[in-house]
Steps between C-alpha positions, in 0.01 A plus 500: 500500500656171604327253735657165593261213433714190517861408545536324168334786303744760647808293437414447135430865421749699307502875508687800381669771718424859457543773744230766589454797287589835635185720531488847360406605860819352655739765620807585309667603828605139599620427158722808497658435839565134436616529142872507600477169693265313272647242267438508121173304462448262218243597231222295672514730797421826296200684583190453271297755345153541645602303803187570685292310236682177556532508882423147608322450165571134440554164676821400688837449378840463619785441247512145351734272679722486205586873560536450873855457620355277767293294249683177597537369859867540590723203523546374859865556512565863378769757594419807695633706211257353262213569740587868567548562111156341438349725779628817343408385146144469624491831678633686206257326252227668711647853452662517850185653665582739769163611633306208653163456667563303822296193588201601724250258642167577328634825368733443191236313298470537126305821458722680758820366331372621171424849632849531653647375163322775318655764731863379479535164681730276286436167682265368766442212757164330543356493858635216711336172408471208735670216326285217667176667419616601157612128422168350640223745429392595154266776622792650695717500191225647278422794738844573648716496183418673191733665240483622148715556191650831625553398851872448459776471639309318771611329831250244637558480875429196719523427863599143581651271749509176294716472193279244318183711557672815393617335172146366428365851546780659295441282201151647456655850437833447347376556140356837599773680693854598490593388857348275763575673808513364859381714787760485783413845620138520640535591874130475593348272763323297233833406359623402838191277538531351156887462528588695188646835405758664728443237760681247277822705598499267797527195275767576234522125389139522391551834329787348307286193409222717362722689270698196382179319412360772288836595333567133405151425360350828357548640166478862628743636740449521875521826695470556871387784722656540836538714809822573655639336833594732784871411436637596158730207481194265545309689224793455261543137575120444450515681161809300379321174597200600296717580205689168522162318528393630163337838570529708180382826639480629851269780637627626844252679729744703721319440829517210739208267573403699809506839323151498364406875504647644185386856583692504821795285420737588212612216279877434533640572149852446624411122558352478155821648352704249694283210348528650163886513520503137632290340236550439121120479410273801447384657828194723559461735792171542696427762759462888525371550147241762541540684177716481190796688641526254772552232237785700348665544845447137574665380178789730560553406857448125484631428152182278451370405156151631586267610768171377651225718631194375690307716741577834319358358176173411666419853565673640172518244220655774284807529725750363244383764260623768724173599672502564873220520747482812714653314796838473308512859366736696719483881533846522334377299201423686165189291441201572283132377526460233255182436284482143642357432834420198702131489380617469147715208603206326666287551187776341289541219739122421517503486113784236513298301760197504260739356230682266734277417790658410838340445841328814628687480836801602302313778325362643827856508648641695216216752501548564873885542436475737208222703626622516863560876513165586355331260739664683788349820368164334430441235765151448408595372150739256666238375726277448209757281346561309821134408528479351141477128526456444143732722288475554138736681266217728410436603855858574551513715189208693646675535830804671316240717332348608837844590629561716212167674553622618833726748315813374685793342323819318611742561219832324427808714437775515259855653523492836344753400231281200396341503152287202589179675398643669189 
């Protein structure tokens, strides 16, 4: 696992890019339904035999700069056509990933990313990192950003409101990721207080300056994640400004800054499609991805180059393999009970946490999300977890065992025509 000791050490390291192996447990269902849209992958993207044995087995490693189309800082005066061609060259070199783990504060850390990758995710974002803290505080860097050899393609996301500070933070991670992403989408009050995220939509010159600074001075491409404006024409103008400033990939959350409740407010896929049709760089769609069929529908309706899922993955990290929770199995669906359930996913997640430690506040949060339905049926077990001031992974494994001993089970479901468990 990577830690970030010093600036000079990180900028000297050379590494080798290699995507994650596909586990034998990963569903074949998502591979079948996406086969018609997937590009032909280069040999380095072929699944390995015995993939489980090598999951996160060695130290870090993006591809060496000599293989990176962004290896050299671009000249100051370049054509828009050259920049667009470069953006697509990079995206295709990664295999044009379509199923992406969205950035989630404290929730898209390395063990969770690797669990999602095992079950079908083809790219992932880190949690949002605070650029000033990241540039100044070694402990913050060491605990909040970790990665490994198989954790690719990887977007490292920062919030920021100062171009120089953002660049300083980004230089720590550029050897270890495929994009440095700027968060222009966080709608929470903490973002308003800190003057970052979606609240920079009120200061477009600063937004432009942040993107221009990174695109001019980094050796990896810059991506941005945004929310839409209430007026479509404002959203399109915003997206075009980001593209012109040097953004190489844009992720569009189809809700406005004020539309925070994703369960009550549907994302506007039509607005995402309008952005996609207006830009020349790759565009990802975010919003309403609750199961893999939603991803198929979203790609068709928006024309986007990939989709992001966030909240639904927290409850069901196997979402991209075709598994559904009971909440999303309709009476009209021909679904079958899968062998996999959420307790199995928690056990796998805890094993990854043992291999690649992260702050236990993150672990506690994931256990609550993945075991939520079981906790509703067994509130005493949930209360036992809530009372634990000093968690250990061993204790959490025991908690899962106690839930199983109740005799109840909260299974995941598969479409009847899926051969995921063949």
